[in-house]
C-alpha positions in Angstrom: 0.4 -0.1 -0.4 1.5 3.4 -1.0 -0.1 6.6 1.3 0.6 10.0 0.0 -1.0 13.7 0.6 -3.9 14.8 2.4 -7.0 16.1 1.1 -5.1 19.5 0.0 -2.3 17.8 -1.8 -0.1 18.4 1.3 2.3 15.4 2.4 0.4 14.3 5.3 2.9 15.1 8.2 4.5 18.1 6.5 2.3 21.0 8.7 4.1 23.3 10.9 1.9 23.7 14.1 2.4 22.6 17.5 1.2 19.2 16.8 0.7 16.5 19.4 2.4 12.6 20.2 -1.1 11.9 17.9 0.7 13.5 15.1 3.9 10.8 15.0 3.6 7.3 13.3 2.6 4.9 15.4 6.0 2.4 16.3 4.3 0.0 18.7 6.6 1.8 21.9 4.3 1.2 24.2 4.4 3.8 27.4 5.5 2.8 30.8 5.7 -1.2 31.9 3.6 -4.1 30.6 3.5 -6.5 27.9 2.6 -4.4 25.2 6.3 -3.0 25.4 9.3 -3.8 22.9 12.5 -4.7 23.6 14.9 -1.5 22.9 16.6 -3.1 19.8 13.2 -3.5 18.6 12.2 0.2 19.5 15.0 1.3 18.0 14.2 -0.7 13.9 11.0 0.9 14.3 11.7 4.3 15.2 13.9 4.0 11.7 11.1 3.0 9.8 8.6 5.5 11.6 8.1 7.8 8.4 5.8 11.0 7.5 4.9 11.9 3.9 4.4 9.9 0.6 5.5 5.7 1.6 5.8 2.3 0.9 3.9 0.5 3.5 4.7 -3.0 3.4 3.7 -4.6 6.4 4.8 -4.7 10.5 7.8 -5.2 12.1 8.3 -9.0 12.5 10.4 -9.9 15.9 11.7 -12.6 17.3 9.4 -14.7 15.1 6.4 -12.8 16.1 4.5 -10.5 14.6 4.4 -6.9 15.6 1.3 -4.7 14.2 1.8 -1.4 16.0 5.2 -1.8 14.7 4.6 -0.3 10.8 7.4 -0.6 8.6 7.2 2.3 6.1 9.3 3.3 3.4 9.5 6.8 1.9 8.6 6.2 -1.8 12.2 8.8 -2.8 14.5 5.7 -1.5 12.6 3.6 -3.8 15.5 4.4 -6.1 18.2 3.2 -4.3 19.5 -0.7 -5.1 18.0 -3.4 -3.4 18.9 -7.4 -3.2 15.7 -9.0 -3.8 16.7 -12.9 -2.7 14.6 -15.7 -3.0 13.8 -18.8 -5.1 13.4 -19.2 -9.2 9.8 -18.9 -9.8 9.1 -16.8 -6.5 8.0 -13.8 -7.7 11.0 -11.6 -7.5 10.9 -9.7 -10.8 6.6 -9.0 -10.5 7.8 -7.3 -6.5 9.9 -4.9 -8.4 8.3 -4.5 -11.0 5.1 -3.9 -9.1 6.8 -1.6 -7.3 8.7 0.4 -9.9 
C-alpha cells in the first residue's frame, strides 16, 4: 500500500503547527511497563521506519518470530530509487515484486 498526500495535496505530516504525539507514526512503543513494551532493539528498528509523507507500507515489524502490528514498516517513496537486493528461489516472484514497486 502506498500512502501520500491528504485532501489539501500536502504530504501528511508536513504541517508546521505545534503538533501532538498523535501526529507521529505509531512505532509500537508502549509507554510505561507491561506486556506491550518492545525490546530496545525492536524500538530502535520501529523508530527508524516511522516516516511521514508518501511511503510504501509493506507491513509490520517481525521480531523474534512475532508480528508486531503496531510497529509498521514504512519506506519513503524517495528512497525506492536506490539499489536493493531481492533474494529468493526461482519462481517466487522477485521480478514481479520489483515491477510492482517501480
